[in-house]
C-alpha positions as CSV (number, residue, x, y, z in Angstrom):
1,M,0.1,-0.1,0.0
2,I,3.0,2.4,0.9
3,K,4.6,1.6,-2.6
4,T,1.5,2.4,-4.3
5,L,0.8,5.7,-2.4
6,I,4.4,6.8,-3.0
7,S,4.1,6.0,-6.8
8,L,0.9,8.0,-7.1
9,L,2.3,11.0,-5.4
10,T,5.7,11.1,-6.8
11,L,4.9,13.4,-9.8
12,N,3.1,15.9,-7.8
13,L,5.6,16.0,-4.9
14,T,9.0,15.6,-6.4
15,F,9.2,19.1,-7.8
16,S,8.2,20.9,-4.6
17,L,10.2,18.6,-2.4
18,S,13.3,19.2,-4.5
19,L,12.7,23.0,-4.2
20,N,11.7,23.0,-0.4
21,A,13.9,20.0,1.0
22,T,15.1,22.1,3.9
23,E,11.6,22.9,4.7
24,S,10.4,19.3,4.6
25,S,12.9,17.7,6.9
26,P,15.5,18.9,9.5
27,W,18.0,16.2,8.7
28,I,18.7,17.8,5.1
29,N,20.5,20.7,6.8
30,N,22.9,18.2,8.7
31,G,24.9,17.5,5.6
32,V,24.2,13.8,5.6
33,V,23.1,13.3,1.9
34,G,23.0,9.5,1.9
35,I,21.2,7.2,-0.4
36,C,17.5,7.2,-1.4
37,Q,17.2,10.8,-0.1
38,K,14.4,11.6,-2.6
39,E,12.3,8.5,-1.4
40,L,13.0,9.4,2.2
41,L,11.5,13.0,1.5
42,L,8.6,11.5,-0.1
43,F,8.0,9.1,2.8
44,A,8.3,11.9,5.3
45,A,5.8,13.9,3.4
46,T,3.3,11.2,2.9
47,S,3.6,10.1,6.6
48,G,2.9,13.7,8.0
49,M,6.5,13.9,9.5
50,D,6.7,17.6,10.4
51,K,10.2,19.0,10.6
52,E,9.3,21.1,13.6
53,N,8.5,17.8,15.6
54,Y,12.1,16.2,15.3
55,R,15.3,16.8,17.3
56,Q,18.7,15.0,16.8
57,S,19.3,12.1,19.1
58,L,22.0,9.8,20.1
59,G,22.8,6.9,17.6
60,D,24.3,3.6,18.3
61,R,27.0,3.9,15.6
62,Y,29.7,6.5,15.0
63,D,28.5,6.7,11.3
64,E,24.9,7.3,12.1
65,T,22.8,10.3,12.5
66,V,19.4,9.9,14.3
67,Y,16.3,12.1,14.5
68,R,13.6,11.4,16.9
69,S,10.1,13.0,17.0
70,L,9.0,15.1,19.7
71,S,5.6,13.4,20.4
72,E,2.6,14.9,22.2
73,K,0.6,11.6,21.9
74,I,1.8,9.2,24.5
75,G,3.1,5.9,22.9
76,S,3.5,7.4,19.4
77,W,6.9,8.0,18.0
78,S,9.0,7.9,14.9
79,E,12.8,8.0,14.4
80,V,14.9,8.6,11.3
81,H,18.4,6.7,10.9
82,L,20.7,8.3,8.4
83,Y,24.0,7.3,6.9
84,E,26.3,8.9,4.4
85,K,27.1,5.5,2.6
86,K,24.3,3.2,3.9
87,L,20.6,3.1,3.3
88,P,18.4,5.1,5.6
89,F,15.5,3.6,7.6
90,I,12.7,4.8,9.9
91,Y,11.1,3.2,13.0
92,K,7.7,4.0,13.9
93,I,6.4,3.2,17.4
94,D,2.7,2.8,18.5
95,D,2.5,1.9,22.1
96,E,4.3,-1.4,22.3
97,K,4.8,-2.2,18.6
98,M,7.9,-1.2,16.6
99,T,7.8,-1.1,12.9
100,K,10.9,-0.6,10.7
101,F,10.5,0.9,7.3
102,S,13.6,0.3,5.1
103,F,14.8,1.2,1.5
104,D,16.6,-1.4,-0.6
105,Q,19.2,-0.8,-3.2
106,S,16.7,0.4,-5.7
107,C,15.2,2.6,-3.1
108,A,11.9,0.5,-2.9
109,L,10.2,0.7,0.6
110,S,9.4,-2.5,2.8
111,T,8.0,-2.7,6.3
112,E,8.5,-5.4,9.1
113,Q,7.7,-5.5,12.8
114,V,11.0,-5.6,14.8
115,K,12.3,-6.2,18.3
116,W,13.2,-3.5,20.9
117,P,16.8,-2.6,21.6
118,H,18.3,-5.5,23.5
119,H,18.4,-3.8,27.2
120,L,14.6,-2.8,26.5
121,E,13.7,-6.2,25.1
122,K,15.3,-7.8,28.1
123,A,13.5,-5.7,30.7
124,L,10.1,-6.1,28.8
125,S,10.6,-9.9,28.9
126,I,10.1,-10.0,32.6
127,V,6.6,-9.3,33.7
128,M,6.1,-8.1,37.3
129,P,3.0,-7.0,39.3
130,E,4.8,-3.6,39.9
131,D,5.2,-2.8,36.1
132,W,4.4,0.8,35.1
133,R,3.5,1.0,31.6
134,N,2.2,3.3,28.9
135,D,-1.3,3.0,30.2
136,D,-0.3,4.1,33.7
137,L,1.6,7.0,32.2
138,K,-1.7,7.9,30.1
139,Q,-3.8,7.7,33.1
140,L,-1.5,9.8,35.2
141,V,-1.4,12.7,32.7
142,A,-5.1,12.6,31.9
143,K,-5.8,13.7,35.5
144,N,-5.2,17.2,34.1
145,K,-3.1,18.1,36.9
146,K,0.6,19.4,37.2
147,G,3.0,16.9,38.2
148,V,6.4,15.4,37.9
149,I,7.8,11.9,37.1
150,Y,11.1,11.2,38.8
151,S,13.1,8.3,37.1
152,W,15.7,6.8,39.5
153,S,17.8,3.8,39.7
154,P,19.6,1.9,42.5
155,K,22.6,1.7,40.3
156,F,22.9,5.6,40.3
157,T,23.5,6.2,44.0
158,Y,22.6,10.1,44.0
159,S,19.2,9.4,42.3
160,V,18.4,7.3,45.5
161,L,19.6,9.7,47.9
162,V,17.6,12.7,46.7
163,L,14.5,10.8,46.1
164,P,12.7,12.1,49.3
165,L,14.0,15.6,48.4
166,M,12.5,15.6,45.0
167,E,9.2,14.5,46.4
168,K,9.3,17.3,49.0
169,L,10.1,20.0,46.4
170,A,7.2,18.7,44.2
171,H,4.6,18.8,47.0
172,E,5.8,22.3,48.1
173,M,5.0,23.5,44.5
174,G,1.5,21.7,44.8
175,Y,2.6,19.2,42.0
176,E,1.8,15.6,42.1
177,F,4.9,13.3,42.4
178,T,5.4,10.0,41.0
179,A,8.6,8.0,41.2
180,V,9.5,5.3,38.7
181,V,12.6,3.0,38.8
182,D,14.9,1.5,36.4
183,P,13.4,-1.9,35.2
184,R,16.9,-3.5,34.8
185,A,17.3,-3.3,38.6
186,S,16.2,-6.3,40.7
187,K,13.8,-5.9,43.7
188,K,16.7,-7.0,45.9
189,E,18.9,-4.1,44.4
190,I,16.0,-1.7,44.9
191,L,15.4,-2.6,48.6
192,A,19.1,-2.6,49.4
193,S,19.6,0.8,47.8
194,L,16.9,2.4,50.0
195,K,18.9,1.6,53.1
196,L,20.8,4.8,52.2
197,L,17.8,6.9,53.1
198,P,17.4,8.4,56.5
199,K,15.1,6.3,58.9
200,D,11.9,8.3,58.3
201,S,12.1,8.1,54.6
202,L,13.5,4.4,54.6
203,K,10.3,3.2,56.4
204,K,8.0,4.9,53.8
205,Y,9.8,3.8,50.7
206,R,10.5,0.3,51.8
207,M,7.0,-0.1,52.7
208,M,6.1,1.0,49.1
209,A,8.6,-1.5,47.4
210,S,7.3,-4.3,49.6
211,D,3.8,-3.5,48.7
212,K,4.7,-3.5,45.0
213,K,4.0,0.1,44.6
214,F,7.6,1.2,43.4
215,N,6.6,1.4,39.8
216,R,9.1,-0.7,37.6
217,N,9.4,1.7,34.6
218,V,8.6,-0.4,31.4
219,S,6.9,2.6,29.7
220,I,8.0,2.7,26.1
221,D,7.0,6.3,26.0
222,L,9.3,7.2,28.9
223,F,12.1,5.0,27.2
224,M,11.8,7.2,24.1
225,R,11.8,10.2,26.1
226,S,15.5,9.2,27.3
227,A,14.4,7.9,30.8
228,F,17.0,5.1,30.5
229,N,19.8,7.2,29.4
230,H,20.7,8.7,32.9
231,Y,19.4,8.7,36.5
232,P,17.8,10.8,37.8
233,I,15.6,12.3,35.1
234,T,12.6,14.2,36.1
235,F,9.6,14.8,33.6
236,V,7.0,17.5,33.9
237,Y,3.5,17.0,32.7
238,N,0.5,19.6,32.5
239,N,-2.7,20.0,30.7
240,N,-2.6,16.4,29.7
241,K,0.8,16.8,28.0
242,I,4.4,15.8,28.9
243,H,7.0,18.4,28.2
244,P,9.6,17.2,25.5
245,R,12.4,18.6,27.7
246,F,13.3,17.2,31.1
247,V,15.5,17.9,34.1
248,T,18.6,15.8,34.1
249,G,20.4,15.2,37.5
250,V,20.0,17.5,40.4
251,M,20.0,21.2,40.6
252,T,19.6,23.6,43.6
253,D,16.2,23.7,45.2
254,N,15.1,26.9,43.8
255,G,16.6,26.1,40.4
256,F,14.7,22.9,40.2
257,K,11.5,24.6,41.1
258,E,11.8,27.3,38.5
259,L,12.6,25.1,35.8
260,V,9.8,22.8,36.5
261,K,7.4,25.8,36.7
262,T,8.6,27.0,33.3
263,Y,8.1,23.6,31.8
264,A,4.6,23.4,33.1
265,M,3.7,26.9,31.8
266,E,4.9,25.9,28.3
267,L,2.4,23.2,28.2
């Protein structure tokens, strides 16, 4: 179906795309010419891939340039992978399904459903009662309240130590606070790491963990928002939306509050 659609639109779109390539896609300005560029632009145009909704992201290879969409719809993403001397491809993600759109040597397009990156696939292969998924994220954001989601990991000690502080700051601002934890950590690691907390906080958070309320983060959406890249990361939501930017690491108390308020006002 996609091949047919591209063929039908080629005559009408090729001329305008060649004139307005830089207006159609952000990656053209990057200098990565690559192979099948015309077909890539046609796919972008027919798929509604707006240049304003993409930003450069980290790739897995030194010769790779990646652009990831900034999605306002939870669970819906796309990612463009470009090379100078290799064929480009696009990932499209819809909740927990990942589809790859590839070009062959003649620039014909094909599709296939693919697995998640290895570390995410491994985390998703283990199902636990405390799993926190896209549906949980949707329900949280749909409350139409201001809030923060704090992503932490027992493997990053500082993210554990400031967990009570981040909750305190959020509540001082009148924001909801939700903590989610690295899904690659075992329950044993999580409980052991909480021993670093003061006694009053230790009792509260250990009880949450024992009651399976510590939110093992297997949300594909937060993964796409870089939640697995560093700990802690704090996301801000308001008006049923999550801000595309996030707070990485820890700031001064006032600096954190001001940045969170700014993100919330921008939504």
